[in-house]
Every structure is written in C-alpha cells, then in structure tokens.
C-alpha positions, -999 to +999 in steps of 0.1 A: +011-023+450+047-009+454+041+022+474+005+021+485-002+010+521+011-026+524-021-035+544-041-032+512-036-050+478-056-032+451-054-027+414-056+010+406-062+029+373-057+067+374-084+077+351-079+115+350-045+130+341-033+158+318-002+169+298+005+207+298+041+209+288+069+194+268+096+193+296+095+196+333+120+214+355+142+183+356+144+182+318+122+151+316+102+148+284+064+145+285+066+110+269+084+099+301+067+123+325+044+098+344+069+069+346+082+076+382+046+080+394+034+049+376+062+027+387+064+039+423+027+035+428+024+003+408-005+017+388-021-007+363-029+019+337-032+057+332-057+077+312-045+110+297-073+134+291-066+161+264-075+197+270-075+213+235-100+241+242-100+275+259-065+289+265-050+257+251-053+244+215-052+214+192-015+207+202-028+191+234-047+164+215-016+157+194+007+154+225-018+130+241-019+109+210+019+107+209+019+098+246-005+070+239+016+058+209+047+056+232+027+039+260+002+015+243-008+001+277-024+034+286-057+052+276-063+087+263-093+109+257-093+135+230-112+168+230-128+193+207-109+223+194-121+255+178-104+278+154-119+309+171-141+321+200-169+327+203-180+297+182-202+305+153-226+276+151-239+287+116-205+286+100-200+258+074-167+241+084-149+208+082-143+211+120-178+203+132-180+185+166-192+153+148-163+155+123-138+159+151-153+131+170-149+107+141-113+119+135-104+113+172-119+078+171-101+070+139-068+080+155-074+056+184-085+077+213-105+057+239-130+084+247-138+121+247-129+147+273-148+180+274-136+210+294-163+231+278-184+231+311-156+248+330-167+284+335-138+301+317-142+278+286-180+280+287-177+318+287-155+320+256-174+293+238-203+317+235-231+291+229-249+268+254-235+233+259-270+220+248-270+240+216-282+221+185-247+227+171-236+197+193-266+175+187-250+152+161-219+149+183-238+138+213-260+115+192-229+097+179-213+093+213-245+080+228-251+056+198-215+043+199-213+039+236-182+061+237-171+073+271-174+110+278-154+126+306-170+160+312-159+189+334-189+209+344-189+239+367-165+245+396-172+247+434-203+268+439-185+293+463-165+305+433-195+325+423-199+341+457-176+372+464-178+366+501-168+329+499-143+329+471-108+332+486-082+357+475-062+328+461-091+317+440-096+352+427-059+355+418-062+323+399-090+338+378-116+314+392-141+339+406-172+339+384-195+362+402-188+394+383-217+390+359-197+380+329-201+342+335-231+320+333-244+311+367-237+278+383-274+269+380-275+278+343-246+255+334-263+227+353-295+234+334-277+230+301-262+197+312-295+183+323-310+194+289-283+173+272-291+143+294-328+146+288-321+145+251-294+118+254-304+098+285-281+069+277-250+090+273-220+072+289-208+102+308-185+106+338-187+140+354-153+151+368-148+162+403-180+146+417-200+170+395-192+195+422-221+180+442-202+170+473-222+195+495-255+183+480-251+146+473-289+140+473-288+157+439-262+132+428-283+103+440-313+117+419-290+120+389-279+084+393-315+071+396-327+090+365-297+085+341-284+049+341-251+056+325-241+088+344-211+085+367-187+108+386-151+106+394-135+115+427-107+136+412-099+163+437-112+193+442-101+197+478-135+209+488-149+175+479-128+157+505-137+183+531-173+175+525-167+138+526-149+142+559-178+163+574-203+135+567-183+102+571-211+078+579-233+091+551-205+090+525-194+055+535-229+042+528-231+064+497-199+048+483-212+013+491-245+020+474-231+037+443-197+020+441-205+011+405-210+048+396-177+063+409-142+063+392-108+072+406-087+100+392-061+125+405-060+154+379-022+151+381-007+170+353+027+169+337+049+188+344+039+183+381+066+166+400+062+128+407+061+136+444+031+159+439+014+132+418+020+105+444+008+127+472-025+134+455-030+097+446-021+087+482-048+109+497-075+095+474-064+059+478-061+060+516-095+077+519-111+047+504-088+019+515-078+027+551-090+043+584-060+066+585-063+102+595-040+124+574-034+159+562-052+164+530-065+190+506-071+226+516-051+219+548-079+198+563-076+164+578-095+134+564-101+100+579-104+070+556-137+051+554-120+017+547-145+005+521-148-033+518-128-047+489-158-054+466-168-018+466-132-004+465-123-025+435-152-010+415-139+026+422-102+018+418-104+001+384-134-020+374-157+009+366-132+025+343-126-008+325-164-014+322-170+020+307-139+026+286-126-009+280-102-035+294-076-028+267-067+006+251-072+011+214-041+013+192-030+045+176-036+046+139-004+064+127-018+073+093-049+089+109-027+108+133-006+122+105-037+133+086-050+150+118-017+168+123-016+180+087-052+193+089-049+211+123-013+221+128-020+257+115-041+262+146-012+255+170-004+288+187+030+283+202+061+277+181+078+253+205+048+230+205+047+231+167+084+223+164+081+194+189+051+180+171+069+182+137+100+165+153+079+137+168+060+132+135+093+126+117+106+103+144+075+083+154+052+084+124 
C-alpha cells in the first residue's frame, strides 16, 4: 500500500462510494474524482454505488455507468428510479423494478444498490419495501445471485427527540415526528423480504445500524446464509466498537466472512476527506493505534490477524460481486439514456450526459 501504515501490507477494495456532482471545487470532473484517493491509498478497486431515488434521479445511474466505462477496473451498482412519488404499484408501466433490474444488468452494472430503506426515501416511496410490487425484482436478484447493497434505517437515536442532536435535526435526519415509519417497522419489512427470499445475496450498509445490539446481527447471520454487512461509517458504529473492544475483536474473527469494507466517500468530497475516512476504518482493523475518529471520539485498533482482515478488506467483496468487473455495454447504455433522460430534473446533468453520450458512446 502507498499511504497505509507501512507495518501492514493488505489489499483493499473500497466497496461503497458515491457520485453526487459533476465537478468539485477544484474544477475536477467526476470521471477523475477518485484518482488521487485511489492512487495515494493504493486501492485495488472501487465500487461506485448509484443513488437514483428520493431527492436524486436517474442521472445518478447514468453518471455511475459513465464512470465505470472510463474506469473498467472498477465496479458499480445501479439503483431503481421512479417517475413520481408516492409509487403507484397498480400502474402499468415499462419501469417496473424487474424491468429496470434487467436493463441495469444489460448495461453492465455489477450489482444493485437500494437506498429505499433510508427513512427519507422510504417515506416518499409510499409502499412497504416488502410489497408484492417488488416480488419479481427480488426473485430475479435471488435467482441470479446478484449482489444487493441495501441501506436500511439510520441510527436508532434519530427517532428520539431527546437523543437526536441539533445537527442531526438540521440535516433533516430526525424521524420522530410521526410522519416516518418507525425503526422497528422498517426492520420488520426487511425481515419479511428475507423470509420470502432467504438466499438473497444482500449486504446491509452501515452494519445494518446494529452496532449497539450486535446479538441481533449474529442471529441474522445464523438464519440467513447470504446476508452480510459493511463497516461503512456511521460514526456511531465505531463508537460502539470502541466501547466493546474484546467482544468486537472476537465478533470480527468469527464473522470475518460476513463483513465488507467501505467508506461512503462521495465525489465531490476532497481526496483528503476520503483518505481520512478510509484511514480510520483501515487502522481500526489493521493496527492497535489509538486515534481521533468519528463523532470526535477516540478509537483503538483491534489488529485483526491477517486471515480475517483480508476477508473484510477485499475477499468478501470479490466472492460476492466478482473478481473482475463486468464491461459496460455501450448500446444498452445508449438505449437506457434515451428511455429515461426525460426524468432528469437538472439541466446541467442532462447537458453533461448528452455531451458524454456523444463523446464516449
């Protein structure tokens, strides 16, 4: 590794990144937006997870596909998009979840990313995540063995008016006003999906927000053989890890084949920000260093033995998603852009996508 601790030599895949802009404040284009981070940290591969739902739109899938076209060594996960909210499950449309899944796979995405379990998106979606509207979609993913990266819920204190900080409330992440589904209800919907599709190859982002109750996660692992989590921060997650160091060291040994590394770094974050996040996650698992970390706390690394660390850092991702990324099918991407471009809300995104289409397709 170039910039990781020289005491440790590990291969690392960052399995959870996003694109949310065309240029950063340095004028760098999103197609080059992760190169300083990648090269400085010596990362083997990146996985860009699209976010085309909620406040975003289909443009995010398209940008991620162009990124993957420009960087064929990297992976990308595409997501579902909706022409309006709340979703009408009875409407006949050529945008069904199953149809979109097939289109994304034809383009060459390596998996599916769902943000629909995040409270804001779940709220506007207007139907349960386990609604029969999604059944054929989940059936196909399960049958094909396609990897599903699923954001479900947020930290449980975000529902509690006495525990949610003023910063969280300003960000719009307080869910205890009665207009959002409860934390428990969203989990109920997810377990209903898993009971119907027990072999779904799903990775729940952010440790499934179970860092304060890991026994529930252990039960999940025992019941559903293909369910995993990633350790993409959530700062509260690493606070919980640090409060129970011996328990979590044994947990990560026992379940090292069920945990994936990610950072949630997002272009146009600066490369310094991306590297700081990755450094915290990496050093937690690979060293015994004590360092300032998320939410202003200190964490002390658990120095996992190499055989367990390598699973978390890259092998689990490769085993679930593939050793080599799929290639982008340019003709399929052109068809997708033509079909969905009328749903792009912002003029600058549409103009950039039209420019890239002429230049790269």
